[in-house]
C-alpha positions as a printed Julia matrix, in Angstrom:
270×3 Matrix{Float64}:
  -0.45   -0.12  -0.2
   0.69    3.21  -0.61
  -0.16    6.92   0.6
  -3.29    7.87  -2.03
  -4.36    4.35  -0.84
  -3.55    4.92   2.62
  -4.98    8.45   3.43
  -8.83    8.31   3.32
  -7.41    4.99   6.2
  -5.24    8.1    7.96
  -7.83   10.34   8.16
 -10.48    9.26   9.5
  -8.72    7.61  12.15
  -7.25   11.23  13.26
 -10.67   12.01  13.31
 -12.34    9.3   15.15
  -8.98    9.67  17.91
  -9.27   13.35  17.43
  -5.07   13.55  16.64
  -3.39   16.62  15.38
  -1.86   16.31  11.75
  -0.06   18.86  11.94
   1.82   17.68  14.62
   2.15   14.57  12.62
   3.28   16.68   9.44
   6.16   18.61  11.36
   7.51   15.17  13.04
   7.62   14.17   9.4
   9.8    17.51   8.83
  12.42   17.09  12.29
  12.75   13.41  10.67
  13.19   14.48   7.75
  15.9    16.51   8.04
  18.15   14.41  10.13
  17.71   11.53   7.49
  18.57   14.36   5.16
  22.08   15.18   7.3
  22.28   11.83   7.63
  22.04    9.58   4.48
  20.63   12.27   1.68
  20.45    9.44  -0.98
  19.56    6.44   1.05
  15.97    5.9    0.31
  16.5     3.78  -2.75
  19.4     1.04  -0.87
  16.45    0.76   1.82
  13.47   -0.02  -0.24
  15.68   -2.07  -2.16
  16.97   -4.07   1.5
  13.41   -4.18   2.44
  12.29   -6.07  -0.69
  15.17   -8.64  -0.77
  14.97   -9.4    2.81
  11.12   -9.81   2.56
  11.33  -12.47  -0.6
  11.64  -15.71   2.26
   9.21  -16.19   5.02
   8.75  -14.11   7.56
   8.1   -13.97  11.59
   6.53  -10.68  13.18
   7.45  -10.41  16.63
   5.32   -7.85  18.51
   5.46   -6.45  21.98
   1.75   -8.44  23.47
   1.33  -10.31  26.84
   2.46  -14.3   24.96
   5.37  -13.02  23.58
   8.13  -14.42  25.96
   6.57  -17.22  25.74
   5.72  -17.25  22.03
   9.37  -16.25  22.13
  10.64  -18.95  24.03
   9.09  -21.93  21.52
   9.93  -20.44  18.38
  13.39  -19.49  19.52
  14.66  -22.16  22.42
  13.96  -25.38  20.61
  16.29  -28.19  18.17
  13.78  -28.04  15.88
  12.95  -24.28  15.35
  16.45  -23.19  14.98
  17.18  -25.51  12.64
  14.64  -23.97  10.3
  14.55  -20.72  11.42
  17.68  -19.65   9.11
  15.96  -19.4    6.47
  13.28  -17.14   7.21
  13.19  -12.89   8.3
  12.42  -11.8   11.41
  10.75   -8.11  12.47
  10.89   -7.03  15.7
   8.38   -5.17  17.02
   9.85   -1.15  18.99
   9.5    -3.26  22.53
  10.0    -6.63  21.75
  13.79   -5.78  20.59
  14.39   -5.73  24.33
  13.97   -9.03  24.56
  16.05  -10.09  20.82
  18.69   -8.08  22.98
  17.99  -10.13  25.86
  19.06  -13.08  24.09
  21.11  -12.01  21.85
  20.21  -12.72  18.87
  19.85  -10.52  15.79
  16.31   -9.45  13.97
  16.28   -8.53  10.43
  14.26   -5.51  10.46
  13.63   -3.29  14.13
  10.2    -1.08  13.54
   9.9     1.68  15.79
   8.24    4.82  16.61
  10.82    4.67  19.62
   8.67    4.65  21.92
  10.72    1.08  23.18
  13.9     0.61  24.74
  16.72    2.71  23.08
  19.37    0.72  23.85
  17.59   -2.19  23.17
  17.0    -0.46  19.41
  20.61    1.38  19.32
  21.79   -2.32  19.58
  19.72   -3.58  16.99
  20.67   -1.05  15.1
  24.58   -1.69  15.03
  24.27   -5.43  14.98
  22.99   -4.9   11.79
  19.24   -4.87  12.08
  17.06   -2.46   9.0
  15.28   -0.59  11.28
  12.6     1.86  10.25
  12.13    4.98  12.89
   8.28    5.79  12.68
   6.88    9.9   13.16
   4.09   11.23  14.41
   2.86   13.92  16.52
   4.02   12.68  19.71
   7.24   11.73  19.68
   9.25   14.55  18.19
  11.11   14.38  21.01
  12.3    11.07  21.51
  13.41   11.75  17.29
  15.68   14.16  18.41
  16.63   12.61  21.48
  17.2     9.28  19.98
  19.04   11.08  16.88
  21.13   13.39  19.07
  22.75   10.74  21.32
  22.63    7.71  18.73
  23.95    9.47  15.68
  27.71    7.76  15.57
  25.43    3.98  15.21
  22.9     5.62  12.69
  25.45    6.89  10.5
  27.01    3.89   9.7
  23.55    1.58   9.31
  20.48    1.07   7.63
  18.0     3.31   9.19
  15.47    4.73   7.81
  11.99    6.75   8.45
   8.04    6.35   8.1
   5.5     8.27   8.26
   1.0     7.88   8.96
  -0.18   11.09   6.87
   1.75   12.2    4.01
   5.26   10.69   3.72
   7.58   13.6    1.65
  10.19   13.42  -0.38
  12.33   11.08   2.26
  10.02    9.01   4.69
   8.22    5.62   2.98
   4.1     5.04   3.96
   2.69    1.45   3.71
  -0.14    1.55   5.9
  -0.66    1.27   9.63
  -1.31    2.84  12.68
   0.37    1.22  15.18
   3.66   -0.09  16.0
   2.34   -4.0   15.3
  -0.08   -3.5   12.56
   2.12   -1.1   10.73
   4.65   -4.39  10.47
   2.57   -6.2    8.82
   1.44   -4.38   6.32
   5.24   -3.18   5.68
   5.45   -7.67   4.97
   1.6    -7.45   3.3
   3.57   -4.37   0.55
   7.18   -6.65  -0.03
   4.54  -10.24  -0.51
   6.46  -12.29   1.63
   5.55  -15.44   0.96
   4.73  -16.39   4.67
   3.84  -14.31   7.51
   3.91  -16.15  11.47
   3.4   -13.35  13.89
   3.9   -13.79  17.97
   3.11  -11.92  21.09
   0.33  -10.07  18.99
  -2.63  -10.86  21.58
  -4.34   -7.55  21.02
  -6.32   -8.06  23.81
  -6.99   -6.31  27.28
  -3.76   -6.73  28.29
  -0.75   -4.58  27.59
   2.67   -6.59  27.47
   5.63   -5.87  29.84
   7.82   -5.06  26.67
   5.42   -2.57  25.15
   5.85    1.32  25.0
   8.45    1.35  27.68
  10.02    4.54  26.85
   6.36    6.34  26.64
   3.59    7.83  29.33
   0.96    6.05  26.8
   1.97    3.32  29.79
  -0.09    5.14  31.63
  -3.21    5.14  29.2
  -4.47    2.14  28.91
  -7.42    2.84  27.23
  -6.1     4.89  25.07
  -3.67    1.74  24.42
  -6.65   -0.42  23.82
  -8.54    1.81  21.68
  -5.39    1.65  19.16
  -5.82   -2.38  19.22
  -9.22   -1.66  18.52
  -7.66    0.43  15.28
  -4.53   -2.08  14.37
  -7.72   -4.81  13.69
  -9.5    -3.04  12.33
  -6.92   -2.37   9.15
  -5.47   -5.66   9.25
  -9.96   -7.17   8.6
  -9.88   -4.3    5.95
  -6.4    -4.48   4.04
  -5.61   -8.45   4.51
  -6.64   -9.79   0.88
  -3.72   -7.31  -0.4
  -1.25   -9.65   0.88
  -1.6   -13.12  -0.68
   0.81  -15.15   0.07
  -0.03  -17.48   3.52
  -0.55  -15.94   7.17
  -0.88  -17.98  10.48
  -0.95  -16.55  13.51
   1.03  -18.3   16.62
   0.31  -15.76  19.13
  -0.75  -18.68  22.19
  -2.74  -16.94  23.68
  -4.72  -12.85  22.86
  -7.39  -11.97  20.6
  -7.88  -13.77  16.85
  -6.78  -11.76  14.07
  -8.38  -10.75  10.73
  -6.69  -13.09   7.89
  -4.43  -14.61  10.62
  -5.67  -18.15  11.75
  -3.85  -20.05  14.47
  -1.38  -22.4   14.24
   1.02  -23.88  16.96
   5.19  -23.81  16.01
   5.87  -27.01  15.14
   3.17  -27.53  12.51
   3.99  -23.43  10.59
   7.09  -24.52  10.66
   5.31  -27.26   8.62
   3.64  -25.56   6.32
   6.91  -24.31   4.1
   9.36  -27.17   5.32
């Protein structure tokens, strides 16, 4: 999905939540400025890398309450370890903390900088292609991150995304929260197989979710965002022509992602 197709959903969400569209634009311009300073001509290289990475099957790790359990069943048994070398791994924001704790490097990190910045900078330094998202609430986090981690950022694959019109530099594949934006990213590049872990979308907020955000104190707003994310996935999952499964052990049903356990999921592909 690209901006012309996404903008109707974007404006509807901004209206429903009474969010500030001008603040979104200001955040985009701020992130563009940093990227222009660091990487004046890197956008096409990033797009090519994203396309190449997602030619393989993909696991997307959300930061929901089931993440630890799902992570252990997927990455910590001998059967799956042999097979996972054939997969690309996307860590959604706060989930990157668990990857750092377990010394497993994701292929891609999708973040609006709500998560643990030390874990995100670790992933960048280890080679994870990292997409930093600009929205109206995170201008302070963007400035802090680029000012304090400039050496790491400047030497690695970092780029930006937007939820409003992306301008000259940023990317917009649709989606509203870090989790569904990661899914929409994979939809866009048509990975042949998607598996989700840590995508509970229930009434509980996971311990790795929004670790660096005032939203952790605003549970009701977070739950509204979960509802929006599920609605977006329901409306747009048909755009993905590959196979899709939900490996999350608990939580909500996700439209277009039938539930399956880890072993049976891996057998689908191999």
